Steps between C-alpha positions, in 0.01 A plus 500: 500500500229671707595833343456347156156365592396842637607668174312240297185557702528876453539455125186285485299746707613792284408310182153431629430838655637711215369292210163370607241594235201503732333833425400711202814714522743211450283238331323545168231247420583316178252534216692290247752218488783751457383686808491173694852422376629831638358426846630142496848625406493725803402214728775290342764764581381523861510123547839475329651753742353335808702224662185362661171407335236771512161401646238422238263756658741766374293457183166626630147381428433818304799431280386139451167631376671757273718236337205262470300765313795576273537132415125465446495799264795363305341155475170648388662692212717205396208259493285752314753515216541123508124433481465751218772349283496126568151409365554700182859399428473137606142415400328740263783594265638146434153350445390797287802464274454123466124499445457798268835496317597133535843606625637356829740699711868477421749416773620858499146629549443257787815622670409867458143448625624314808755768579248781464227315694710424806731802491311706766514214752855396418648851520331588829577159653869527420501851644358364826754218496768768460366668816582190705868597479414758768374234742740544792300438815155494658409852391582467130339156500180648641502781243555264208246251630232770532568619146489147358185413695307798363594402146405138560159592643428712191601208279285256696189718490519595133618157390208330677247748363623463141516120533142479626377743235663317208384159624147636534514640146612162365223316685240755398607481135470120491167490680335788314566528120307827493770643721754438221275667244477802727879518493497475122245779476710715730846438353432375148551843347839525667620173348381604154733801515802267490371241253535579126193296400133478588409276795165390637380431853529124464868536411557718804304258717734216405798721578373581847399140565821334375760747623385771740283298738745211557781750541316672785569214742863472387553874539331500843733228630805661344420831666441339840816289489708797382365717781590239761849441360599866469347580838701232684832539317614815690415330833707198400794726416460681833503164680823397324656835584412443865667159497812650346512778760451251780781279370732801483420589861575145614825490303608835642420386854699181453793693357489741797491214753786320330698822496 
């Protein structure tokens, strides 16, 4: 039995000493989610081969910062696409079609617009959820948590900024009618490009007042709630994965003791 324990200890020491990605020659800093996945897979293999849990400090502070930055960059790009598409697809296009062409959206159009609007967040979130399959121990948990945290911070910052900006625009538009006319003067020519008949400023004013301004508050809340939901979902999946791993460890220990 003691010989078996000595062999097990040697295996663990060899796994750690030969596989530790702690310098620039063996560890490449991830610059994308795919790069982070490659590093996490390596950690997963090391933890899978070790019969004892690796210390969490095996994943260094520098690596925590690298994964945080990768997650932040990913979250910044995702939210940028989301903010660019959601107001247009969910607010401007439906109201434009209804007001100027008296044609509400069909159910098929609503489905397509929802899919396109949320696709950047949904695809990236499910990719991160997929990464939780590599949660094996303290090291992979730390790597995944750092990646998720960076993404969540990016979501929180941009979501809060956009929410405050849109709410301010709505308040400013209600309190200062001249502000609406300035919008009409700036974007009126753009609307006329897509309308097959002549329109005046009063007609555009009613459009902004009835549709665009009220939709600003709705869009602001929808963006903020979506950011919170998609930021927390990977953490929730990671938590469930941890519970499953813990239950497996307990079951294996009980089976070993009964044996």
